[in-house]
N, C-alpha and C positions, 0 to 999 in steps of 0.2 A: 153126060161127061163134057159135052160139047158147048152146053149153057153155063156149066161154069170158070168151064176158060174163058167165054165169050166178055163172062162178067170180069171176071179175072184183068182181062185188057180193055175194059172201058173203064176201070177206075181210075178215077183220075188221082193227081198229086193230093192232093188237097184230103182228097178221104182215105188215102194212106196216112196223111199224120194223125188223122184223129182214128187210128185203128188201137184197138186198147191195149195195151200194152203186156197184155197175158197172149196175143196170138203173136206166133209169128210172122216173118215174111208170106208164107203160105198160108198162113190162115189157122196154122196148126197152133192150138191153145197152149200153152206151157206153165211153171210155178215162177213167180218173179221173185227175186231176189236183193231182200232188202238188208242190206250189211249194217249195222252198229255204228260201223268208224268211215269215213271216207277214207280213200286211198293212202292220203297224204298223210293225215292222221296214223295208217298204219305203215309209214314208210318212216317216222318220228319215232315213231315208237320200237320198231326192230332197231332200230340205233342203238336208241336208250337201251335195251336189252341188250343188246352187242358192247356195248361199253361196260355196261354192271360186268357183263360176266370176264370179260377182257381185263377188268380193274381187283376182281375177285382172283383169277387164274395166274394174273405174273407175281404173287404176294409166294403162293403158293410155286410155281415152275420156281420161282430163285430159291425158298428150303429149300426143295429136293434137290435142288442144282448145289445147293451148298452143303449140305449134308453129304451131297455122292461125291463132292471133292473131298471132305475131312474124311471119309471111307476111304478116298485111293490114299491120300496125303497119312494114312494112319500104318495101311495093309502096300502099299505100292499097290503100281498098274496090273490090271491084268492081263497077261496075255493072249493072243489068238487063240491058242491050244487048251485054254482051262486053268493055267496054273498063275500066279498071281508075281513077280515080279517085284523083288523086293530093290531101291536103288540106294547106295550106298553114298552118303553126303561126301560132298568137296569140300575139302578143307584147303583152303589157298594159303603156300607157305605165307610164311613173315615177315621174309624178305622183300617179297614184291609187294607188301602192301604199304613201301616207306617208299613218297615221296623222293625226288635226288636233292629237293630245296632242302630236305634235313641235313643234309651229309658235311660234315663240318668243314670247312678249308683246307688248304693244304696247311702241312705244318712245316716252318722252316726252319728251327729252332729259338722262335720267337714267341713268349707267351705261351709255353705253354703247360700251365696250369687250367687254359682258361680251354685251348684246343682239346686236352685230357677230357674237361669237363663235358663239352663237346660230342666228344668219343664216344665216351663212356655212355650219354643218352641215346646216343647211336645204335650204338651195341644193344642196348636194351631194349629199342624198340624194336628190334631184331631177333631177339631173344637168342642173343650169344651171348653177353655178357658175360654167363657164367665162367663162360671157355677163356676166362683172363685169370681166374682162378683157382683151373682144374689141372691136374694131373692128367697123362693119356693114360686110360682103365688097360688094368694086364691082362691078358688073355688066358695064363696059367697053363698048366704042360698038357691036359686033356680037352682041351677047350666042344664044348658045342655049336650046333651051329649057330641058335637061339645067342647065345656069347659074341661069336664072329660076328655075326651080324650087329647087335650093339655097338663095337668097339668100330667097326667100321663108319657106323653113323654117327660115331663120337668122331673120329678122325675129318670125314665128311665136312662137319659142322663146325671143329679146330680149321679146317685150310680156307672155311670163308672169312671167320672171324680175321684169322691172321690175313689177308689179306686184300682186309676192308681197314684195318689198320694200316696194311703199309701203302693201298691209296690213298688214304688224310695224310700219305710226307710227302716231302718236294720229293723231288727228283734223287737231288745229292745223299736227304737223307735214305731214299728206299735201297739206294744201290747200297747201300748200309749197311742196314737191319734185313734187307731178304734172305740172307742167310739162316734168320734163326727158324730153330725146327719147330715153333706153336707159337701157337698165340700170347701163353701163359709167358712163354720165355722173351718172347718183341716187348713187351709191356712193360715186366721189369726191367727190360734193360733200358730203354727210356724213362723211367720213373729214378734210373740211379744215375742215368745223365744228368737231365734236363730238372731234377727236383735237386741238386747239388747247387747248380749255378742259382736255381731261386734262391736256396739259401743264403748264397752272395747277394742275390736280390734288395735283401730283405735288409742285409746291414747298410744296404744303399740307400734303402727308402727311410731309416733309424736317421742316416747320419741328414741326409739332406730336412730333415725334419728340426732335428739340432739344431741344424746352422741358418737355419732362415729369421731373418732379419727384414721388417721396416724399414724404409728410407725414406726420408724428406722430399727427394725429387722426386715420390712419384705420389699420386693418390692411392690413400689408403684402400680407395674401396677394388681397386685398379691390383695393389699387389692382395689385399684377401682373397679375390678369383685368382690367382697364381697358388695361393695355400690352403687352398680348398683341393685340387687334386691328391700333394703330397697327401692330406686326409685321404683323401678316396685308395690312394696305393696303400699308404697302409692297413686300411680296411682288407683288402682285395687280399693283400698278404696272411691274410689269419691274427691279426695283432686287434687287438679290441680296444679301442679307449672311449673310455666314460667321457660323456656329456660332458660332465664341468670338469673334468679333465681338458676336453678340447677348446672350454670357455678361456678357464685360464691362459691355458697356452695362446689363443690365440691376444689375449689383452695382455699378456706379458712381450708380445713381439710388435708391440705398438713403437711408433717411430717417436725419438725423441723430444719432438715439439708437442708430443700428447702427453706426457708428460702427466699434466694436474690432469686430466681426464681419464686416462689411465688411473691414478690413484682413486677419484672418484667410483672408478670401476672396482675396483678392490675391497672397498672400504662399505661396498653396497648389501644390504644383509640378504636382502633376495639374491637368490638363486634365477639366472637368467640362461634361457636355452640358446643357442648358439642362430637360430635364427633370428631371436630378438636383438640379441649381439649385433649383427651385421646391418638390420634395421638402422638398431641405435646408430654405428658408426658411420651408416653412409648419409645420418640425416645430419651428422658432426660433418661429412666431409666436406 
């Protein structure tokens, strides 16, 4: 035993480096480990296997999540006690979805037809236009709870409709029409008042059309530009004038110094459009 230790102590470093790989540092033989891959190759292979696994699991997890979401959306979330909670869908009120920019301007007694059309569109977006034509429902002698609730809901919507119209009136008109009992009475009262005035406006516009004559002291094109708004007002009031009639009327209203050109246009067989006539007048002017 003493000789073995002595030989171990006397072994030089060079002798130790020449020791077979199958022996441990104490001289005990062991089995050599011969791996087919280097440690670096094993690390790279592990990363590749992990990446493939993640790529396979992600779509699978996504499908599981989507299927779970669809199940919850159909049946409702599960309560902690084990039951299913069924959610009631929330429906926003119609009058909250319309922006203030769509509200018509205040009516001050002028251009009632235009204001009426804008207000009608505004009430339609609020689902309140039907209250302009409906009367209040009758409760009857012995109304049940459901009938009373329906009448109360109708009165509430009619109240909203009436006040939307009142808020679209000028302050002076608001004070006049605020005592109206419902939206239908308010709407019909405004129509009786201002549609009658529109009938007088039609006669005024027709009078302007008939009295309009061109003069030699102004350019023809400038007078054509004055005549076009009169035609527009006639169309706005609901009076339809055919294009051939408008062309003939404009030719007839040319100034006296344009007599020869007027006769030329009258005897021209090919019909002209109003735009073509205005272009021709601009060239001749």
